[in-house]
C-alpha positions, 0 to 999 in steps of 0.5 A: 780600601786603605786597609786592603792595600796595607794587607796586600803590601804586607802580603807581598813583603812577607811572601818575598821573604818567605820565598827566599827562606823556603827556596834556600831550604829547597835548594839545599835539599835539591836533587833530580827527583825534586817534586816542584809541586811540593815546593809550590804547594808549601809556598802557597800554604805559607803565604796563605797562612800568613795572609790569614794571620795578618787578617784575623789575628787579634793583635797587630802583626809586625811583618819583619819581626814575625818573619825573622822569627820564622826564618831563624827557627827554620835555619836553626833546625839545620845547624847553628852556622846556617844563618840569615843576615839582614841588611843591618847585620852586614857590618858585623858579618864584614867584621868577621870576614875582613877584620874591619869595621868603622868605629872608635876602636874599643872593646866594651863590657857589661859591668853590673848595670853599667857599660865600661871600656875594657880595652882601647885598641892602640893607635885608634880613636879611643886610645888616641883620645886618652880613653882608658880601660875602666872608663864608664860610658855615660852618653854617646852623642845626645843619648844616655847609656843608662839601661842599654846593653853592650850590643846596643852601645856598640851599634851606637859607637860604630859608624862610617869612617870619618864621621864624629861621635861625642863620647862622655865617660866617668873616670875614677881618680886617685882620690876615689872620686869620679871625673866626667870627661867628654871627647869628640872622636872621629871614627876610623876604619878599625883593622883588628890584627890577626896576630896581636902579639909575637915575641920570644917565649924563651931563649931561641923559642919564638911565640906567635898568637893568631886570634882570627882568620880574616884577610891577610892572616897568612901574611901576618904570620909570615911577617911575624916569623920573618921578623923573629928570624931577623931579631935572633936565632929562631930554634923553635916556635910556639904557635897559639890558636887557642880561643881562635874561632876560625874564619876564612878557609883560604887563610887557613891554607895560607897560614898552613903554607907558612910551615908546609911546602908548596903544592901540599894538600891542606883541606878538601871540601865535600858537599851535595853539589859535586861541582862545588867540591874543591881541594885546597893546596899550598900555593907559595914557598913556605918560610921554614919547613924544618923549624921545630913547631908546637901548636897550642889548641883548646876547646875554643879553637874551631874551624880554620884553627882546626884546619891548621892544627890538623894539617900540622898533625896529619903531616907530622909537621909539628906537635899539637899541645893543649886540649881537644879542639871544638870540632867544627868541620863544616864549610859555610858559603854566603849567598846574596838575597834581596834587599842587601841581605844574605844567607850564610849556608852550610854547603860542605864538610871539609877533610884534612890531609889524612882524609878525616873529618873533624866534625864532632856533632852530627846535625843530621841525626837528632835524639829528642830534637837535639843533635848528637855527638859522634859515637865512639864506635863510629870514630874511624882511625886514620894515619898521619904521614909518619904512620901515627894513628889519629881519629875522626869525629873528635875535633883535633886531639892534642899529641900532648894533653895539658889539663885545663886550669881550674881556679879556686871558688874564691878566684872565680868569684873575684872574676865574676864580680869584677873585683880583679878588673876594678882593682886594676882600675883603682891601681892605674888611677893611683900609679902613672907608670909601672915596670915593663911586662917582662919584669912587673911583679905584684909586691906585698904592698900591692897585694895587701892593698888588694886584700883591703880593697876586697874587704870593702866589696863583701864578696860571697862564694860557695865552696864545693865542700859547702855545696856537698854539705848542703846536699847532705843536710837536705838528704838527712832531713828527708831521711830523718837523720838530721837531728843526730848529726846537726851539731857535727855539721854545724861545727864542720861548716864553722871550720870551713868558714874560718878557713875561707877567711884565709883563702886570699892567702892560700890562693895568692899565687893564682890571684896574683897572676890575674892581678898582674895580667889585668894591671899590665894590660892597663899600661901595655894593652893587649901585647903586654897582657899576652907577654906577661902571661908567658910566665904563667901559662901551663900550655906554653911551659909544656911547649917550651919543655918539648921544644927544648928536648928534641929527643922527646919532640922527635919521639912524639912525631914517630909512628909509635905515638898513637892518639888516644880516642 
């Protein structure tokens, strides 16, 4: 009898979860011709199928786990942005929309088999307790960190604001030994800033970084510009949304409103349910509609970032510089489900002021089960306010494209093997302070110390030349030509190996940039990291070049400037 009750209990739980999932799908496909018999039929099949599995499958079935797999697979077949959010995941969802969470205020990263602090947020518990980048996490309260990943550790660190957590770390000392340090931290509500940095990129040229679109993003951008105007004469602005994945659509409108006049249409949404279609216009007076403006974008700029960059481009309010954006032109709405869970569901596509969609992938048409990119033949031309030609289906193409930074194989190996990060940890243990970000330099002494540090690490890497020679060797062996050229190839490989020993000098400039950026972040945190990056950043340098040449700036916004497909 108890077994029967258990089965019935499981059946009820699964049926309710299944009902939510299938109804979510059925609502999205609803129209006047919907056959309710079909819905009920499949719900019945679904519930009966699980009942049979639960009763007869050879191994015990965990209802929540099995159903989560089923729901995730169902939603994944639609698009990557339609997701089920369980009660335990609400905190992360809240962080993405509000920028707030309860915790200690530290970014952590996986470092081989360890979890380390990579950045303590200024003026939050981790920073106030003296925790530093490079500290190795050993224990949280009574639980050892060993064999845990960053997600698991992050969940251990987060909690209700006002609660305490005991954190034990190992810290590298100047003499090369490690000291174990224990701190009791009181969790706070962590508010991740939308604008982590604003300042001056050059004489009269401001620079603002926008990293998120959570609550009050528009207000933070507005305040940053007003602060710059109070500090000096603002002749132009570089506005950086590179790597910004987006966020709240309303904040995309508010951010655009900083530069664009009141009552201007910024974005409209078109979905299956006409009553939900909306047009979003600017509501407030802008800060400045004439200030020369450059918006920086890259492949990591998505969604709300693309609305801002796209409205600036379509209205010829400024020049977009960098690389093509991600191409996410879909709108998600969060719907409440039973047991404190939620469904984030794609409900519409959005159109920017010219009337174009920037969605680059068509999830409704699939080839071999995989979504396809919008074909060039299907891309439609639109015009900006000044008559410049732009295209849909591509994300936002920059008005001025800057090639992506390509690092050498050695530099990539230094990054992936944490050598840059670890040297910065060593350097900060040995040096209590450094010069400000604006003047800090990697001296010959520091670089030679890095070379000595690198020799101890025994880092191996393969150059493109070596990879191609390996492919050639395999082909020569297959075709029986290897014997004739074996000595020649061996000689070439030896020469490459000899030259690789000099790579640390050949690519010193790019390695120094990364070293300086990481070292400065240990003393001046995120703002310092961004500030020192101003002197190396090719996109920023191109933006400065355009803003300092007003003739070029105006020419880029003229009708003769046509966007490439």
